[in-house]
C-alpha positions in Angstrom: 2.0 -55.2 -3.7 -1.0 -54.7 -0.9 0.2 -53.3 2.4 -1.7 -52.1 5.7 -0.9 -48.3 6.3 -0.5 -46.3 9.2 -0.2 -43.0 7.8 1.5 -40.6 10.1 3.5 -37.0 10.1 7.1 -37.9 10.1 9.8 -39.9 7.8 12.2 -43.2 8.3 15.5 -44.0 6.0 15.4 -47.6 5.6 17.7 -49.3 7.8 16.0 -46.9 10.6 14.8 -48.1 13.8 10.9 -47.0 14.3 10.1 -47.1 17.9 5.9 -46.7 18.3 3.3 -46.2 20.8 0.3 -47.8 20.0 -3.4 -46.6 21.5 -5.7 -46.7 18.9 -7.8 -49.7 18.6 -7.1 -49.9 14.8 -3.3 -50.2 14.9 -3.4 -52.7 18.4 -5.3 -54.6 15.9 -2.6 -54.1 12.8 0.0 -55.1 15.4 -1.6 -57.9 16.4 -1.9 -59.2 12.8 1.9 -58.6 12.1 2.5 -60.8 15.5 0.2 -63.7 14.3 0.7 -63.7 10.6 4.4 -61.7 10.2 3.0 -59.6 7.6 4.6 -56.5 7.1 3.3 -52.5 7.1 4.0 -49.2 5.5 4.4 -45.8 7.1 3.2 -43.0 4.6 4.5 -40.0 5.2 2.0 -37.3 5.3 2.2 -34.1 3.8 0.9 -31.1 2.4 -2.5 -33.3 2.8 -1.2 -36.2 0.7 0.5 -39.5 1.0 2.0 -40.8 -1.8 5.7 -42.0 -0.9 6.3 -44.4 2.8 8.4 -46.6 4.1 7.8 -50.5 4.6 8.7 -51.4 8.3 8.8 -54.8 9.7 7.6 -55.7 13.2 10.4 -56.2 15.6 9.4 -56.8 19.2 6.2 -55.9 21.2 8.3 -54.0 24.2 5.4 -53.1 27.2 1.5 -54.1 26.8 -0.2 -51.6 29.0 -3.1 -52.4 31.1 -5.4 -50.6 28.6 -3.9 -52.8 25.5 -2.1 -49.8 24.4 1.8 -51.0 23.5 5.3 -49.3 23.0 6.7 -51.5 20.0 10.0 -51.6 17.9 10.4 -51.7 14.4 12.8 -51.9 11.8 12.2 -49.4 8.1 13.2 -51.7 5.0 11.9 -50.3 2.2 10.7 -47.0 0.0 7.4 -47.1 -1.7 4.5 -45.1 -4.1 1.7 -45.4 -3.2 -0.8 -46.6 -5.9 -4.1 -46.9 -4.4 -5.3 -46.4 -1.0 -8.3 -47.7 1.3 -9.4 -46.4 4.1 -10.2 -49.7 5.9 -9.1 -52.8 4.9 -11.6 -55.8 3.7 -12.8 -56.7 7.7 -10.0 -54.8 9.4 -9.8 -51.6 11.2 -7.1 -50.0 10.0 -6.1 -48.8 6.7 -4.5 -50.0 3.2 -3.3 -49.7 -0.6 -1.6 -51.0 -3.3 2.2 -49.9 -3.2 4.9 -50.2 -5.5 8.7 -50.9 -3.8 11.4 -48.4 -4.9 14.5 -50.1 -6.3 17.1 -48.5 -4.6 20.9 -48.4 -5.0 23.4 -48.3 -2.8 26.4 -48.2 -4.3 28.6 -44.8 -4.3 31.8 -43.8 -4.9 34.1 -43.2 -1.5 35.8 -40.6 -2.5 31.9 -39.0 -2.6 30.9 -40.7 1.0 34.2 -38.6 2.2 33.5 -35.4 1.3 29.6 -35.7 2.9 31.5 -36.6 5.9 33.7 -33.7 5.9 31.4 -32.1 5.6 29.1 -33.1 8.7 32.3 -33.0 10.6 32.6 -29.2 9.7 28.9 -28.3 10.1 29.2 -30.0 13.2 32.4 -28.1 14.7 30.6 -24.5 13.5 27.6 -26.0 15.8 29.9 -27.0 18.9 28.5 -30.8 18.6 30.7 -33.5 19.2 31.6 -35.6 16.0 32.1 -40.0 16.3 34.2 -39.9 12.9 32.4 -42.5 10.6 34.2 -45.4 8.1 33.1 -43.4 4.4 33.2 -47.2 3.3 30.2 -47.9 6.4 28.1 -44.6 5.7 25.4 -44.4 3.8 22.9 -41.6 3.0 20.6 -42.4 5.6 22.8 -43.0 8.2 22.8 -39.2 10.0 19.9 -38.2 7.5 17.9 -36.5 11.1 20.8 -35.2 12.1 22.1 -32.8 9.8 19.7 -30.2 9.8 17.4 -31.2 6.6 13.8 -30.0 7.3 10.7 -32.4 7.0 10.3 -31.2 3.0 14.0 -31.8 2.6 13.9 -35.5 3.9 10.8 -36.0 1.8 12.2 -35.0 -0.8 15.5 -37.3 0.1 13.3 -40.3 0.7 12.2 -40.4 -3.4 15.7 -39.9 -4.5 16.7 -43.8 -5.5 20.7 -43.7 -6.3 22.6 -43.2 -3.3 25.1 -41.2 -5.4 22.2 -38.5 -5.7 21.2 -39.1 -2.1 24.7 -37.9 -1.2 25.2 -34.9 -3.4 21.8 -33.9 -2.6 23.3 -34.4 1.2 27.0 -32.2 0.4 24.6 -29.2 -1.7 22.2 -29.1 1.7 25.6 -29.3 4.1 27.5 -26.9 1.7 24.7 -23.8 2.1 24.3 -24.4 5.8 27.9 -24.3 6.3 28.0 -21.0 4.6 25.2 -19.8 6.4 26.5 -20.7 9.6 29.9 -18.9 9.1 27.9 -16.1 8.2 25.9 -16.5 10.9 29.3 -16.6 13.8 30.8 -13.6 11.7 27.7 -10.9 12.7 27.7 -12.5 16.1 31.5 -11.2 16.3 30.4 -8.0 15.0 27.5 -7.6 17.6 30.0 -8.8 20.3 32.4 -6.4 19.3 29.7 -3.4 19.2 30.1 -0.6 21.6 33.5 -1.7 22.7 36.6 1.3 22.8 38.2 1.0 19.9 41.8 2.5 18.3 40.9 4.4 15.2 43.5 6.1 12.6 42.5 9.5 12.3 41.5 10.5 8.8 44.2 13.3 7.4 42.5 15.6 5.3 44.7 17.9 4.3 44.2 16.4 0.7 41.1 16.4 0.7 38.7 18.6 -1.6 35.5 19.0 -0.9 
């Protein structure tokens, strides 16, 4: 499958709303082509000076067009792909393109595992004193809160490449368990630091049985 490509140093997951500000001439041309021909385009992730995986997106709306021709647009992310080949410029176009292979993603997973992940997210938010709105496990998937659980850019990129929902949820669960352990230790350390310097009652040691 051949797609126009718009490389960015960011990650979008399937189902996610993608707001973009378009100002370069090549991408203005791309958006015009999307409107006229109803084509989709790909956003490969630029990471470690390479592009290997990304997400196909579909233009939903041109929200604002400015006098200089730049645009605010809204797209929706659809499918994850792996890049097979890359062209700096597609034939007769200003923008890049390439051959991609769409990944066969699975979304089935046990509701108990979904619930475990949600419980860990709620615990994490509680430790950070961040409000959490409960979600029905049946309406939750690994992409729902992917940007809101403290994953690093590299971890989000790893998550993007995992095809099975069960494996994605297990990946997130392990991250959450580790993050919660670290936060608990930080909170414990913070408590110790805050107590330092306060007047305390110490039980005197009895040295009568001590043999030096």
